[in-house]
N, C-alpha and C positions, 0 to 999 in steps of 0.2 A: 504494500500500500504506500502511495506517495506521501511524503511528509509535507504537511501544509507549510507554506511560506508565511511565517508570522512575526519573525524577529526583525526589528528595525536596528538593533544594536547587538553585536555578537562579540564575545571574547573567546579566544582559543588558546589553550595552554596544555602542556603535558599533564600537570597535576591540577585537579579540580578543587572545589571548595569543600568537598566531603569525601570521606573514605569509609569503607565498610569492612566489618569483621564477620566472617561466616561461622556460625555456631554449629556444633555437632548435630543439632536437631534441624539444621537447615535454616535457622533464623538469621536475619541480618541485623547487625547493630551499626548505626551510622555515627560517625564522629566528624563534626565540622572542623574545618581547618581555619587558620588565621593567615596573617601576612598582608602585604600591601595590596595584592590583587583583590583579595576577599573584601578588605576594607574599601578599596577603590570602587568596586562594582556596587557596593551598597549606596554609593552616592547617587545612582540613578534610580534605585528602588525597584522592587518587583513589578510595580505597576507600569514600568516603562516597556515591558515586553521583551527585555533583553534576555539573551540565551548564552549560557556558558557551555562550550564544547570542550571536553577533556577526555583523557584516556583512562581506562580501567588499569590500575597498577598492580593489584593482587587478586587472589581468588575471590575474596569477598566483593571487590569492585566488579569483577567479571560476572559474578552471579547477579548482582544488582543491575548491571547493564543488560544481561540476557533477559531478566524479568521485565525490564522497561521496554526492550525491543528498540524500535525507532522513536519511541516516545521519550518524555523527560522523566527524570527521577522524581520520586515522591517529594513534593515541596516541603513536607513536614521534616524531611531529612536535611534540607538545604537552606533553611531559613527563609523560605518563600521564593528563592531564586529558581529560575528555569535552567536546569542543567541536563545536558545530553552527554552521557558517558559512553565512549566507544569501546566495544569489546574487540580489540585488535588481537589477532592470534598471538599467543604467548611467545612463540619462537620469533615472529616478526617483531614484536615489541622489544624483546630482549636484544635482538641484533641491532635494532634502530637506536634504542636507548643506551645500552651499555657498549655496544660495538662501535657506534658512530658518535652519538651525541656526547656521551660522557668520557669515552676513551680516545676520541679524536678531536672533535670540535672544541670541547672544553680544554683539552691539552694545548691545542694550537693557540686559542685566544688568551690563555694564561701563561704561555711560553714555558711549558712544563717538560718538554721532551728532553731526554738525554740523547742528543742527536748522534753520537757515535754508534749507538745501538738501536735507536728508535726514532721515528716510526718505521714500520715495514708494511708497505701497502701491497698485498699479495692477493691471491685468488679468494682467500677467506674474507678479506676486506671488501672485495668486489661484491660478494654475496651480502655482506652487511650493508653496503651502500644501497643495494637493490631493495633491501628491507626498509631502510630509511626512506627511500622514495615511496614505497608502498604505504608506510606509516603516515607520511605527509599527505599522500593522496586520499587516505581515509578521512583525514580532517577536512581537506578541501571539498570532498563529496558531501560531508555532513553540513558544512557551512553553506554550501551552495543550496542544499535542500531547505535549510531553515530560514534563510535571509529573504526578507521582502525586497521589492525593487528598490535599488539605490540605498540599501542598508549600509551601515558603517560596521566594519569588521576590524577588531584589534587583535592581531596575532602576536603571541608572546614567545620570544626567546629562541635560542639556538636549536632546540628540539624541532622546531617547526619552520626552519629557514626556507624551505621550498614551497610552503603553502601559499604565499602571496601570488606567485606566478601561476601555480596550478589553479588557484581560485579565479584568477583573472581570466584564464582560458574558459572556465566553466561559467563565470558570471561577470562579464565585462562591465555590467552596470554598477557594480558595488564600489564603494570607497573603502580601500584596504590600507591598513597601516601595520607595520611590524615594529616591535620594540625589542631591543637587545638588552638583557639584564647583565650581560657579561662585558668585559673589555672587548676590544676588537684588535686583532693582531696587526702589526705593521706589515707592509707588503712582502719584505724578504722572508719573514717568518711564516706568513700566511701561505706562501708558495711552497712550503713543505708538503701541502696537500697535493694529491694527483691533479694534473691540470684540469681534467674534466670535472672533478669534484670542486676544486677551487672556483671554477667558472660557474658551476651549477648552483652553489650556495649564493653567490653574488646575484646571478640572474633571478634566483628565487625571491630574494628580498626586493630586488628592483622591479619585480612584478607589482609591487604595491604603489600606492600614490604617495606614501610617506614612509620613511624609515627613521626611527627615533632611538636615541641612546641616552645613557646616564650622564655623560660628560661630552664637552666639545672635543676632547682628545680622542675619544672612541669614534665619534662621528667622522672626524677628519681621517682617521686610520681606515675606516670603511671606504670612504671616497678614494683614498690613495690606492687601496686594493682594487677598486673598480677600474681606476685608470691603468694600473699596472697589468692586471690580468685580462681585462676585457677591452682595453683601449677606450673606455668611456670618457666623456667630458665632465670635468668638475666645474660647477657653477659656484662663484663666490659672491659675497655681499658687495654691492657696487659702492658702498660707503668708503671703501678703502681699508676696511678692517681685516680683510683677507679671510673672514669666516666662511666656511663652506656651507652653502645653502641647498644645493641640489646636485644630482647626478643625472646627466643626459645619456641615454643609451638606446640605440635602435628605434629612434623616433619617439621615445617616451621620456618624460622627466619625472624623477622621483625626488620629492622634497625631503630634506633632512631636518631633523629637529632634536632638541636636547631637553630632557625633563629629568632633573636630579631628584629622584625619589627621596622624600624626607621622612623623618620619624613622626609617628602619630602621638603627639604630646598628650592630648587629653586621655587617650587610652592608657598610655604608659604611666602617667602620674596616678590615675585612679587604680590601675591594676597593681602598681608597686606598693600601694598602701593597704592592701588587704591582709587579713590575718595570717594566711599561709606564708606570705612573704615576710611578715614580722617574725614568725616562728623561725624561718630559715635564717633570717638576719641574726637572731640571737645565737643560733648554732654556729654560724660563720664567725661571729665575733669571739665566741668562746674558743673556736679552733685557732683563730689568729692570735689571741691572747691580748691582755691589756697593754696599752701603751705602744703597740706595734703598728707600723704602717702596712698598707696592703697594695700590691700590684695585681690588678685583675685583668684576666683575659677570658673572653667567652667566644668560643669558636666550635665549628664542626671540624673533625679531623680530615679536612680536605687538604690535598697537597699544596694548594695555593695559599693556604692560611699561614704557612711558615711558622708553625708552632715550635718545631725543634730549634730553629735558630733563636726564637724568643727565649726558650729555656737556656740555650747556650749563652745568650747575652746576660741573663740573670745570673748564671753561674760565674760569668766573667765579672759581673758587678761584685759578687761576694768575694771573689778572689782578689780584685784590685782595690776594693773599698771595704776593708774588714770592719770599718765602723758600722756597717749595716748588718753585720751578722747578729742574729738574735733580735734585731730591731725591725725586720720586715718579713712578710710572708707573701709569696707569689701564689695567689689563688687562681689556678688554671682550670677552666672548664673546657674540656676537649671531648665533645660529644661525638661518638663514632658515626661516620658517614660512609655510605657506599661500600659497606663491608662485603658485598657480593663480588667486589673486584679485589684481586690479591694485592695489588700495589697499595690499596687503601688499608687493608688489614695489616700489611707490613709497616706502613707509616704509623698507624695507631699504636702498634707494639713499640716502635722506636720512641714515640712520645713517652710511653710508660717507662721505658728503660732509662731515658735521659733524666726524667723526674726522679726515679729511684736512685740514680747515681748521685744526683745533687744532694738528696736527703742523706744518703750514706756518707758522703764526703764532708758535709757541713752541719748536719743535724746534731742537736744536743738533746739531753734528756728532756728539757722543757721547751724545745723549739724544733718544729719541722719546717724547713725552708720552703718546700713546695707542697701546697695542698691541691692535689690533682683529683678532679671529679670527672668521671666518664659517663655517668648516667644522666641522660637529658632531663632537665628539670627547669622549666621556665621561671617558676616562682623563685628558685634559688639563684638563677641568673639575675633577676631583678633585685634580689637582696644584695648581690655582689655589686651591682651598679650603684646601689644606695651608699655602700660603705667605702667604695674604692677611693684611695688617695691618688693612685695612678692607674690609668687604663692603657694596656699595651695592645695596639692594633697594627701589626707589622706584615701584612700579606705581601707575598711576592708580586701579586697582581690581583686586583679586585675591581669588578664593575662599579660598585659603590662602597659597600660595607656599612650596613645599618647599625652595627654595634657601636661604631665610632660616633654615630649620631644619637644613639639611644642613651649612652652613659651620661653625657652632660645634662640630658633632660631629667634623669632620675636622681642624679647625685645629690646627696644631702648637704655636704660641706664643701663641694667643689672638688673637681678631679682633674689632674694634669693628664693630658692626652699625648701619648707617644704614638705617632702615626706614620705609617709608610707613605712615601711619596708616590708609590705605585697603586695606592687605593684611589678609587674614583672620588671618595670623600675628601681627598686632599684638595681638590679644586675649590671646595667651599670652606673647609675647616683648617687648611694649612697655616693660615696667618696666626691662629691662636693655639696651634699644636706644636709639640716638639717633633720635628720632621726627621725621619731617618731613611737611609738606604736599607732596604730589607735584607740585603745580602751581607751587610757590614755589622758583624757581631760586636766588634769593638765600639763602633759608633752608637749602636743601640744601647750598649752597657753604659756609655757616657750619658746618653739621653735619659736613661732610667735614673741615674744618679742625680742629674739636674732636676728631673721631675720630683724626686723624693725630697730634694732640698728646697723646692719652691715654697715661698711664703704663703700663708693661708689667704692673705688678701689678694695676691696675684692669681692664685689658683681659682679663687671665687670669681674674680673679674673675668678671667679667661673662660670659665665655665658658662657664665651668663652669655657671653658673645658666641661661644660654641653652640649653646642650646638654641639661640635665636637663629643662627645659620642652619642648624640641623632640622628645624621645623618649618622652614620657609615654604616647602611644597609637600605637605602631608599627603598620605595616600589618596584621599578622595579628590583633593585639588589636582594631584598628579594625573589621576585617571581622567578627570574632566578636561584638563588641559589638552590631553591627546585627542579626546573626542572633538573638542572645539577646533583643533588644528586640522582635523580631517573634514 
């Protein structure tokens, strides 16, 4: 049965706003998600008729998608939002998601390859790329079925880079935008990809009316790749600023935009004052001990987050500045991520090992230098934000990094921010942060020392300015800005 065209606004993303657990008795339990997209979509409300198209990620999701068929999920599970969940074959999904999106595109944009030995693009990768094309085509089909004439479609991230061009072929009447939540690789690195794949990703995004990014730097890198790989024309602002505004290719012009996703101040401040956060705050303070300062980091154990070098910098601080021994604790939240990939499992174990080595080398009977937590706990993360004297955010490369924006909003007494210049957040927060080269352990150790020595007044003043910059474009405004631009 044909799906009726009812949606004037559509969002497409790999992960949707709800996930399902399948019980032994066949029952489904829904769990609603959070994050910028969920908050952003709420800005238009269920009454707008908007539809969110996403993929089934696990067996519970697949069962929910099968029961819904071509219809939408139960709105009682989704907070009233219309959600269509796609039951893509598990082998196709795994090859597209793990084989291409997370093991290739993510690695390229975050500059993570050890190039003497990787990548290797062989026959297995060719099969994975074919699955990635099929996965994107399934989204394009669903969006084409759901959208009313001249609807607006916002496609999200590197998982769905081919969708704009595929959807353009199916529905040339639609207004299509693509948003990249990651960095974008510079041309020399981007061209590690096989030539057809490098061109295919760019052509996919250029199928849209607009391509948007978190920072000007990533937008410019995308345009540079289009020029280098496709021979496309880069259009710049005629005011003389040199800012890239569009890419022209094969008779079409794709406008470029920048929307720096900000922290949701109202949500964070309210959520961080609830009883469960107060309880965890008391526990963390007891763990740190009276009179001691805290260096806090909150990350998933993604390779790009640079957790190991952060720990090495902390060890170097204790080695070169013995006055901080027994006076500071590094509270490190490293929540396991993508553990279905061996390289991520190995990295998580290395994080544990380095933390243990620091505690063995410098710990005393009354002081544990590193308090490592690996079980995901949002309330505990908020508690750490509240008490942090120093926040360490040192990614190798990051599209934005919302932790850098969230800590100043929640901090109780002001928090010095040690920030990598390779985080997208640097563009907005760099002036009031202590900026580091993420590869430079010595420099990061010096920045930690400077942050710990910062006066209370300076720390409080910097935190106020950081919080103002961090909340300039909260999720709902970020989402609406993209809609208006299309």
